[in-house]
GUDO-206616 format. One record per residue: x, y, z of N, C-alpha, C in turn. Coordinates in Angstrom, 3 decimals. Each point is the difference from the previous one (the first is absolute). Last residue first. Layout:
% GUDO-206616
<atom><n_xx>X</n_xx><n_yy>Y</n_yy><n_zz>Z</n_zz><ca_xx>X</ca_xx><ca_yy>Y</ca_yy><ca_zz>Z</ca_zz><c_xx>X</c_xx><c_yy>Y</c_yy><c_zz>Z</c_zz></atom>
...
***
This chain:
% GUDO-206616
<atom><n_xx>-86.589</n_xx><n_yy>272.556</n_yy><n_zz>149.392</n_zz><ca_xx>0.420</ca_xx><ca_yy>-0.377</ca_yy><ca_zz>-1.034</ca_zz><c_xx>0.960</c_xx><c_yy>-0.310</c_yy><c_zz>-0.603</c_zz></atom>
<atom><n_xx>-1.706</n_xx><n_yy>0.770</n_yy><n_zz>4.526</n_zz><ca_xx>0.081</ca_xx><ca_yy>-1.011</ca_yy><ca_zz>-0.591</ca_zz><c_xx>0.281</c_xx><c_yy>-0.148</c_yy><c_zz>-1.433</c_zz></atom>
<atom><n_xx>-0.073</n_xx><n_yy>3.999</n_yy><n_zz>2.479</n_zz><ca_xx>1.325</ca_xx><ca_yy>-0.778</ca_yy><ca_zz>0.398</ca_zz><c_xx>-0.162</c_xx><c_yy>-1.510</c_yy><c_zz>-0.466</c_zz></atom>
<atom><n_xx>-3.506</n_xx><n_yy>3.180</n_yy><n_zz>-0.972</n_zz><ca_xx>1.298</ca_xx><ca_yy>0.523</ca_yy><ca_zz>-0.947</ca_zz><c_xx>0.988</c_xx><c_yy>-0.973</c_yy><c_zz>0.601</c_zz></atom>
<atom><n_xx>-3.853</n_xx><n_yy>-0.699</n_yy><n_zz>2.136</n_zz><ca_xx>-0.227</ca_xx><ca_yy>-0.518</ca_yy><ca_zz>-1.002</ca_zz><c_xx>1.072</c_xx><c_yy>0.332</c_yy><c_zz>-0.963</c_zz></atom>
<atom><n_xx>0.140</n_xx><n_yy>1.577</n_yy><n_zz>4.569</n_zz><ca_xx>0.140</ca_xx><ca_yy>-1.487</ca_yy><ca_zz>-0.140</ca_zz><c_xx>-0.227</c_xx><c_yy>-0.265</c_yy><c_zz>-1.600</c_zz></atom>
<atom><n_xx>-0.596</n_xx><n_yy>4.486</n_yy><n_zz>0.652</n_zz><ca_xx>1.300</ca_xx><ca_yy>-0.256</ca_yy><ca_zz>0.312</ca_zz><c_xx>0.040</c_xx><c_yy>-1.805</c_yy><c_zz>0.041</c_zz></atom>
<atom><n_xx>-4.235</n_xx><n_yy>2.224</n_yy><n_zz>-0.017</n_zz><ca_xx>0.894</ca_xx><ca_yy>0.142</ca_yy><ca_zz>-1.447</ca_zz><c_xx>1.012</c_xx><c_yy>-0.496</c_yy><c_zz>0.237</c_zz></atom>
<atom><n_xx>-2.152</n_xx><n_yy>-0.219</n_yy><n_zz>3.915</n_zz><ca_xx>-0.098</ca_xx><ca_yy>-0.957</ca_yy><ca_zz>-1.014</ca_zz><c_xx>0.545</c_xx><c_yy>0.139</c_yy><c_zz>-1.326</c_zz></atom>
<atom><n_xx>0.635</n_xx><n_yy>3.264</n_yy><n_zz>3.246</n_zz><ca_xx>0.636</ca_xx><ca_yy>-1.346</ca_yy><ca_zz>0.550</ca_zz><c_xx>-0.326</c_xx><c_yy>-1.040</c_yy><c_zz>-1.132</c_zz></atom>
<atom><n_xx>-2.193</n_xx><n_yy>4.098</n_yy><n_zz>-0.398</n_zz><ca_xx>1.273</ca_xx><ca_yy>0.038</ca_yy><ca_zz>-0.901</ca_zz><c_xx>0.866</c_xx><c_yy>-1.164</c_yy><c_zz>0.849</c_zz></atom>
<atom><n_xx>-4.470</n_xx><n_yy>0.240</n_yy><n_zz>1.493</n_zz><ca_xx>0.211</ca_xx><ca_yy>-0.062</ca_yy><ca_zz>-1.640</ca_zz><c_xx>1.288</c_xx><c_yy>0.100</c_yy><c_zz>-0.491</c_zz></atom>
<atom><n_xx>-0.531</n_xx><n_yy>1.055</n_yy><n_zz>4.371</n_zz><ca_xx>-0.261</ca_xx><ca_yy>-1.262</ca_yy><ca_zz>0.005</ca_zz><c_xx>0.078</c_xx><c_yy>-0.880</c_yy><c_zz>-1.405</c_zz></atom>
<atom><n_xx>0.386</n_xx><n_yy>4.918</n_yy><n_zz>1.292</n_zz><ca_xx>1.279</ca_xx><ca_yy>-0.868</ca_yy><ca_zz>0.417</ca_zz><c_xx>-0.178</c_xx><c_yy>-1.582</c_yy><c_zz>-0.507</c_zz></atom>
<atom><n_xx>-3.504</n_xx><n_yy>3.301</n_yy><n_zz>-0.173</n_zz><ca_xx>0.835</ca_xx><ca_yy>0.032</ca_yy><ca_zz>-1.261</ca_zz><c_xx>1.100</c_xx><c_yy>-0.872</c_yy><c_zz>0.350</c_zz></atom>
<atom><n_xx>-3.407</n_xx><n_yy>-0.383</n_yy><n_zz>3.287</n_zz><ca_xx>-0.295</ca_xx><ca_yy>-0.438</ca_yy><ca_zz>-1.621</ca_zz><c_xx>0.943</c_xx><c_yy>0.243</c_yy><c_zz>-0.841</c_zz></atom>
<atom><n_xx>0.669</n_xx><n_yy>2.173</n_yy><n_zz>4.480</n_zz><ca_xx>-0.013</ca_xx><ca_yy>-1.259</ca_yy><ca_zz>-0.145</ca_zz><c_xx>-0.253</c_xx><c_yy>-0.879</c_yy><c_zz>-1.558</c_zz></atom>
<atom><n_xx>0.085</n_xx><n_yy>4.656</n_yy><n_zz>1.306</n_zz><ca_xx>1.054</ca_xx><ca_yy>-0.523</ca_yy><ca_zz>-0.565</ca_zz><c_xx>-0.032</c_xx><c_yy>-1.322</c_yy><c_zz>-0.057</c_zz></atom>
<atom><n_xx>-2.877</n_xx><n_yy>2.614</n_yy><n_zz>2.801</n_zz><ca_xx>-0.194</ca_xx><ca_yy>0.247</ca_yy><ca_zz>-1.329</ca_zz><c_xx>0.645</c_xx><c_yy>-0.815</c_yy><c_zz>-0.725</c_zz></atom>
<atom><n_xx>0.909</n_xx><n_yy>-0.018</n_yy><n_zz>4.330</n_zz><ca_xx>-1.352</ca_xx><ca_yy>-0.802</ca_yy><ca_zz>-0.438</ca_zz><c_xx>-0.131</c_xx><c_yy>0.064</c_yy><c_zz>-1.366</c_zz></atom>
<atom><n_xx>3.262</n_xx><n_yy>2.968</n_yy><n_zz>1.939</n_zz><ca_xx>0.349</ca_xx><ca_yy>-1.733</ca_yy><ca_zz>0.267</ca_zz><c_xx>-1.009</c_xx><c_yy>-0.689</c_yy><c_zz>-0.544</c_zz></atom>
<atom><n_xx>-1.165</n_xx><n_yy>4.566</n_yy><n_zz>0.607</n_zz><ca_xx>1.000</ca_xx><ca_yy>-0.266</ca_yy><ca_zz>-1.375</ca_zz><c_xx>0.509</c_xx><c_yy>-1.456</c_yy><c_zz>0.006</c_zz></atom>
<atom><n_xx>-3.266</n_xx><n_yy>1.193</n_yy><n_zz>3.549</n_zz><ca_xx>-0.200</ca_xx><ca_yy>0.226</ca_yy><ca_zz>-1.301</ca_zz><c_xx>1.097</c_xx><c_yy>-0.169</c_yy><c_zz>-1.165</c_zz></atom>
<atom><n_xx>1.309</n_xx><n_yy>0.078</n_yy><n_zz>4.480</n_zz><ca_xx>-0.956</ca_xx><ca_yy>-1.231</ca_yy><ca_zz>-0.090</ca_zz><c_xx>-0.365</c_xx><c_yy>0.234</c_yy><c_zz>-1.752</c_zz></atom>
<atom><n_xx>2.333</n_xx><n_yy>3.684</n_yy><n_zz>1.373</n_zz><ca_xx>0.783</ca_xx><ca_yy>-0.971</ca_yy><ca_zz>-0.192</ca_zz><c_xx>-0.846</c_xx><c_yy>-1.476</c_yy><c_zz>-0.306</c_zz></atom>
<atom><n_xx>-2.340</n_xx><n_yy>3.873</n_yy><n_zz>1.201</n_zz><ca_xx>0.667</ca_xx><ca_yy>-0.057</ca_yy><ca_zz>-1.329</ca_zz><c_xx>0.820</c_xx><c_yy>-0.838</c_yy><c_zz>-0.096</c_zz></atom>
<atom><n_xx>-2.118</n_xx><n_yy>0.055</n_yy><n_zz>4.343</n_zz><ca_xx>-0.874</ca_xx><ca_yy>-0.227</ca_yy><ca_zz>-1.315</ca_zz><c_xx>0.303</c_xx><c_yy>0.023</c_yy><c_zz>-1.350</c_zz></atom>
<atom><n_xx>3.075</n_xx><n_yy>1.486</n_yy><n_zz>3.623</n_zz><ca_xx>-0.446</ca_xx><ca_yy>-1.731</ca_yy><ca_zz>0.123</ca_zz><c_xx>-1.333</c_xx><c_yy>-0.316</c_yy><c_zz>-1.063</c_zz></atom>
<atom><n_xx>1.207</n_xx><n_yy>4.833</n_yy><n_zz>0.430</n_zz><ca_xx>1.253</ca_xx><ca_yy>-1.065</ca_yy><ca_zz>-0.504</ca_zz><c_xx>-0.237</c_xx><c_yy>-1.597</c_yy><c_zz>0.178</c_zz></atom>
<atom><n_xx>-2.990</n_xx><n_yy>4.491</n_yy><n_zz>1.183</n_zz><ca_xx>-0.377</ca_xx><ca_yy>-0.935</ca_yy><ca_zz>-1.163</ca_zz><c_xx>1.296</c_xx><c_yy>-0.943</c_yy><c_zz>-0.608</c_zz></atom>
<atom><n_xx>0.526</n_xx><n_yy>3.599</n_yy><n_zz>3.356</n_zz><ca_xx>-1.425</ca_xx><ca_yy>-0.926</ca_yy><ca_zz>0.433</ca_zz><c_xx>0.023</c_xx><c_yy>-1.079</c_yy><c_zz>-1.036</c_zz></atom>
<atom><n_xx>3.773</n_xx><n_yy>2.907</n_yy><n_zz>-0.281</n_zz><ca_xx>-0.143</ca_xx><ca_yy>-0.973</ca_yy><ca_zz>1.261</ca_zz><c_xx>-1.326</c_xx><c_yy>-0.851</c_yy><c_zz>-0.134</c_zz></atom>
<atom><n_xx>0.129</n_xx><n_yy>3.548</n_yy><n_zz>-3.259</n_zz><ca_xx>1.006</ca_xx><ca_yy>-1.323</ca_yy><ca_zz>-0.102</ca_zz><c_xx>0.095</c_xx><c_yy>-0.900</c_yy><c_zz>0.651</c_zz></atom>
<atom><n_xx>-2.500</n_xx><n_yy>4.002</n_yy><n_zz>1.091</n_zz><ca_xx>-0.860</ca_xx><ca_yy>-0.842</ca_yy><ca_zz>-0.713</ca_zz><c_xx>0.888</c_xx><c_yy>-1.067</c_yy><c_zz>-0.403</c_zz></atom>
<atom><n_xx>1.934</n_xx><n_yy>1.755</n_yy><n_zz>4.711</n_zz><ca_xx>-0.168</ca_xx><ca_yy>0.850</ca_yy><ca_zz>-1.385</ca_zz><c_xx>-1.115</c_xx><c_yy>-1.124</c_yy><c_zz>-0.801</c_zz></atom>
<atom><n_xx>-0.242</n_xx><n_yy>0.717</n_yy><n_zz>5.223</n_zz><ca_xx>0.969</ca_xx><ca_yy>-0.605</ca_yy><ca_zz>-0.755</ca_zz><c_xx>-0.398</c_xx><c_yy>0.670</c_yy><c_zz>-1.518</c_zz></atom>
<atom><n_xx>-1.987</n_xx><n_yy>0.763</n_yy><n_zz>4.545</n_zz><ca_xx>1.118</ca_xx><ca_yy>0.903</ca_yy><ca_zz>-0.630</ca_zz><c_xx>0.820</c_xx><c_yy>-0.355</c_yy><c_zz>-1.263</c_zz></atom>
<atom><n_xx>-3.848</n_xx><n_yy>-2.017</n_yy><n_zz>2.714</n_zz><ca_xx>1.198</ca_xx><ca_yy>0.144</ca_yy><ca_zz>0.718</ca_zz><c_xx>1.087</c_xx><c_yy>0.823</c_yy><c_zz>-0.500</c_zz></atom>
<atom><n_xx>-4.300</n_xx><n_yy>-0.916</n_yy><n_zz>-2.238</n_zz><ca_xx>-0.180</ca_xx><ca_yy>0.826</ca_yy><ca_zz>0.944</ca_zz><c_xx>1.345</c_xx><c_yy>0.243</c_yy><c_zz>1.206</c_zz></atom>
<atom><n_xx>0.570</n_xx><n_yy>-2.732</n_yy><n_zz>-4.064</n_zz><ca_xx>-0.261</ca_xx><ca_yy>1.238</ca_yy><ca_zz>-0.446</ca_zz><c_xx>-0.275</c_xx><c_yy>0.979</c_yy><c_zz>1.271</c_zz></atom>
<atom><n_xx>0.129</n_xx><n_yy>-4.571</n_yy><n_zz>0.552</n_zz><ca_xx>1.212</ca_xx><ca_yy>0.371</ca_yy><ca_zz>0.000</ca_zz><c_xx>-0.073</c_xx><c_yy>1.525</c_yy><c_zz>-0.365</c_zz></atom>
<atom><n_xx>-3.671</n_xx><n_yy>-2.162</n_yy><n_zz>0.482</n_zz><ca_xx>0.427</ca_xx><ca_yy>-0.103</ca_yy><ca_zz>1.375</ca_zz><c_xx>1.149</c_xx><c_yy>0.939</c_yy><c_zz>-0.267</c_zz></atom>
<atom><n_xx>-2.695</n_xx><n_yy>-1.087</n_yy><n_zz>-3.630</n_zz><ca_xx>-0.196</ca_xx><ca_yy>1.203</ca_yy><ca_zz>0.563</ca_zz><c_xx>0.446</c_xx><c_yy>-0.029</c_yy><c_zz>1.550</c_zz></atom>
<atom><n_xx>0.914</n_xx><n_yy>-3.640</n_yy><n_zz>-2.725</n_zz><ca_xx>0.615</ca_xx><ca_yy>0.998</ca_yy><ca_zz>-0.710</ca_zz><c_xx>-0.348</c_xx><c_yy>1.388</c_yy><c_zz>0.625</c_zz></atom>
<atom><n_xx>-1.845</n_xx><n_yy>-4.092</n_yy><n_zz>2.069</n_zz><ca_xx>1.416</ca_xx><ca_yy>0.206</ca_yy><ca_zz>-0.171</ca_zz><c_xx>0.826</c_xx><c_yy>1.106</c_yy><c_zz>-0.262</c_zz></atom>
<atom><n_xx>-4.659</n_xx><n_yy>-0.918</n_yy><n_zz>-1.191</n_zz><ca_xx>0.293</ca_xx><ca_yy>0.313</ca_yy><ca_zz>1.412</ca_zz><c_xx>1.533</c_xx><c_yy>0.424</c_yy><c_zz>0.377</c_zz></atom>
<atom><n_xx>-1.375</n_xx><n_yy>-1.746</n_yy><n_zz>-4.000</n_zz><ca_xx>-0.382</ca_xx><ca_yy>1.413</ca_yy><ca_zz>-0.156</ca_zz><c_xx>0.299</c_xx><c_yy>0.306</c_yy><c_zz>1.367</c_zz></atom>
<atom><n_xx>0.530</n_xx><n_yy>-4.409</n_yy><n_zz>-2.319</n_zz><ca_xx>0.812</ca_xx><ca_yy>0.587</ca_yy><ca_zz>0.857</ca_zz><c_xx>0.022</c_xx><c_yy>1.420</c_yy><c_zz>0.207</c_zz></atom>
<atom><n_xx>-2.495</n_xx><n_yy>-2.214</n_yy><n_zz>-3.165</n_zz><ca_xx>0.096</ca_xx><ca_yy>-1.330</ca_yy><ca_zz>1.039</ca_zz><c_xx>0.809</c_xx><c_yy>0.749</c_yy><c_zz>1.337</c_zz></atom>
<atom><n_xx>-0.395</n_xx><n_yy>2.355</n_yy><n_zz>-4.455</n_zz><ca_xx>-1.151</ca_xx><ca_yy>0.107</ca_yy><ca_zz>1.073</ca_zz><c_xx>0.088</c_xx><c_yy>-0.974</c_yy><c_zz>1.178</c_zz></atom>
<atom><n_xx>3.768</n_xx><n_yy>0.502</n_yy><n_zz>-2.733</n_zz><ca_xx>-0.368</ca_xx><ca_yy>1.054</ca_yy><ca_zz>0.787</ca_zz><c_xx>-1.209</c_xx><c_yy>0.136</c_yy><c_zz>0.418</c_zz></atom>
<atom><n_xx>1.098</n_xx><n_yy>-3.769</n_yy><n_zz>-2.479</n_zz><ca_xx>0.673</ca_xx><ca_yy>0.087</ca_yy><ca_zz>1.021</ca_zz><c_xx>-0.077</c_xx><c_yy>0.819</c_yy><c_zz>0.928</c_zz></atom>
<atom><n_xx>-2.252</n_xx><n_yy>-0.352</n_yy><n_zz>-4.197</n_zz><ca_xx>-0.652</ca_xx><ca_yy>-0.702</ca_yy><ca_zz>1.245</ca_zz><c_xx>0.704</c_xx><c_yy>0.055</c_yy><c_zz>1.347</c_zz></atom>
<atom><n_xx>1.507</n_xx><n_yy>2.296</n_yy><n_zz>-3.768</n_zz><ca_xx>-1.143</ca_xx><ca_yy>0.705</ca_yy><ca_zz>0.282</ca_zz><c_xx>-0.696</c_xx><c_yy>-1.070</c_yy><c_zz>1.142</c_zz></atom>
<atom><n_xx>4.165</n_xx><n_yy>-1.481</n_yy><n_zz>-2.249</n_zz><ca_xx>0.058</ca_xx><ca_yy>1.239</ca_yy><ca_zz>0.777</ca_zz><c_xx>-1.134</c_xx><c_yy>0.659</c_yy><c_zz>0.826</c_zz></atom>
<atom><n_xx>-0.567</n_xx><n_yy>-3.796</n_yy><n_zz>-3.172</n_zz><ca_xx>0.653</ca_xx><ca_yy>-0.232</ca_yy><ca_zz>1.289</ca_zz><c_xx>0.385</c_xx><c_yy>0.921</c_yy><c_zz>0.664</c_zz></atom>
<atom><n_xx>-1.282</n_xx><n_yy>0.856</n_yy><n_zz>-3.994</n_zz><ca_xx>-1.187</ca_xx><ca_yy>-0.338</ca_yy><ca_zz>0.663</ca_zz><c_xx>0.401</c_xx><c_yy>-0.806</c_yy><c_zz>1.193</c_zz></atom>
<atom><n_xx>3.161</n_xx><n_yy>2.406</n_yy><n_zz>-2.554</n_zz><ca_xx>-1.033</ca_xx><ca_yy>1.012</ca_yy><ca_zz>0.174</ca_zz><c_xx>-0.941</c_xx><c_yy>-0.655</c_yy><c_zz>0.932</c_zz></atom>
<atom><n_xx>3.116</n_xx><n_yy>-2.875</n_yy><n_zz>-2.133</n_zz><ca_xx>0.856</ca_xx><ca_yy>1.057</ca_yy><ca_zz>1.235</ca_zz><c_xx>-1.163</c_xx><c_yy>0.726</c_yy><c_zz>0.350</c_zz></atom>
<atom><n_xx>-1.042</n_xx><n_yy>-2.800</n_yy><n_zz>-3.597</n_zz><ca_xx>0.168</ca_xx><ca_yy>-0.846</ca_yy><ca_zz>1.257</ca_zz><c_xx>0.300</c_xx><c_yy>0.940</c_yy><c_zz>1.195</c_zz></atom>
<atom><n_xx>0.171</n_xx><n_yy>2.138</n_yy><n_zz>-4.228</n_zz><ca_xx>-1.662</ca_xx><ca_yy>-0.441</ca_yy><ca_zz>0.462</ca_zz><c_xx>0.369</c_xx><c_yy>-0.839</c_yy><c_zz>1.184</c_zz></atom>
<atom><n_xx>3.958</n_xx><n_yy>1.300</n_yy><n_zz>-2.195</n_zz><ca_xx>-0.919</ca_xx><ca_yy>1.088</ca_yy><ca_zz>0.475</ca_zz><c_xx>-1.234</c_xx><c_yy>-0.315</c_yy><c_zz>0.666</c_zz></atom>
<atom><n_xx>2.335</n_xx><n_yy>-3.577</n_yy><n_zz>-1.886</n_zz><ca_xx>0.716</ca_xx><ca_yy>0.473</ca_yy><ca_zz>1.213</ca_zz><c_xx>-0.872</c_xx><c_yy>1.007</c_yy><c_zz>0.682</c_zz></atom>
<atom><n_xx>-1.302</n_xx><n_yy>-1.158</n_yy><n_zz>-4.463</n_zz><ca_xx>-0.242</ca_xx><ca_yy>-0.735</ca_yy><ca_zz>1.151</ca_zz><c_xx>0.389</c_xx><c_yy>0.013</c_yy><c_zz>1.216</c_zz></atom>
<atom><n_xx>1.429</n_xx><n_yy>2.790</n_yy><n_zz>-3.516</n_zz><ca_xx>-1.176</ca_xx><ca_yy>0.324</ca_yy><ca_zz>0.350</ca_zz><c_xx>-0.465</c_xx><c_yy>-1.223</c_yy><c_zz>0.981</c_zz></atom>
<atom><n_xx>4.280</n_xx><n_yy>-0.563</n_yy><n_zz>-1.694</n_zz><ca_xx>-0.283</ca_xx><ca_yy>1.236</ca_yy><ca_zz>0.516</ca_zz><c_xx>-1.315</c_xx><c_yy>0.518</c_yy><c_zz>0.798</c_zz></atom>
<atom><n_xx>0.799</n_xx><n_yy>-3.673</n_yy><n_zz>-2.924</n_zz><ca_xx>0.232</ca_xx><ca_yy>-0.652</ca_yy><ca_zz>1.475</ca_zz><c_xx>0.203</c_xx><c_yy>1.402</c_yy><c_zz>1.026</c_zz></atom>
<atom><n_xx>-0.859</n_xx><n_yy>0.618</n_yy><n_zz>-5.029</n_zz><ca_xx>-1.478</ca_xx><ca_yy>-0.791</ca_yy><ca_zz>0.859</ca_zz><c_xx>0.511</c_xx><c_yy>-0.360</c_yy><c_zz>1.588</c_zz></atom>
<atom><n_xx>3.337</n_xx><n_yy>2.245</n_yy><n_zz>-2.873</n_zz><ca_xx>-1.145</ca_xx><ca_yy>0.905</ca_yy><ca_zz>0.398</ca_zz><c_xx>-1.272</c_xx><c_yy>-0.616</c_yy><c_zz>0.816</c_zz></atom>
<atom><n_xx>3.750</n_xx><n_yy>-2.957</n_yy><n_zz>-1.649</n_zz><ca_xx>0.361</ca_xx><ca_yy>1.169</ca_yy><ca_zz>0.887</ca_zz><c_xx>-0.845</c_xx><c_yy>1.010</c_yy><c_zz>0.672</c_zz></atom>
***
């Protein structure tokens, strides 16, 4: 469980940093128009969360299939 949490955290942080760097113009635009910091990074945050969960979900599916077959 701790290992999965560490993997999720590392994947999330890597993806979130990449997303915020690639969408820096959009973030600055939202902030300059009076948006909150939460509004400015919402899309990048959701994309990062979804992407970081993919490996864990896939491994859980695999474990589920093997336990189902037994």
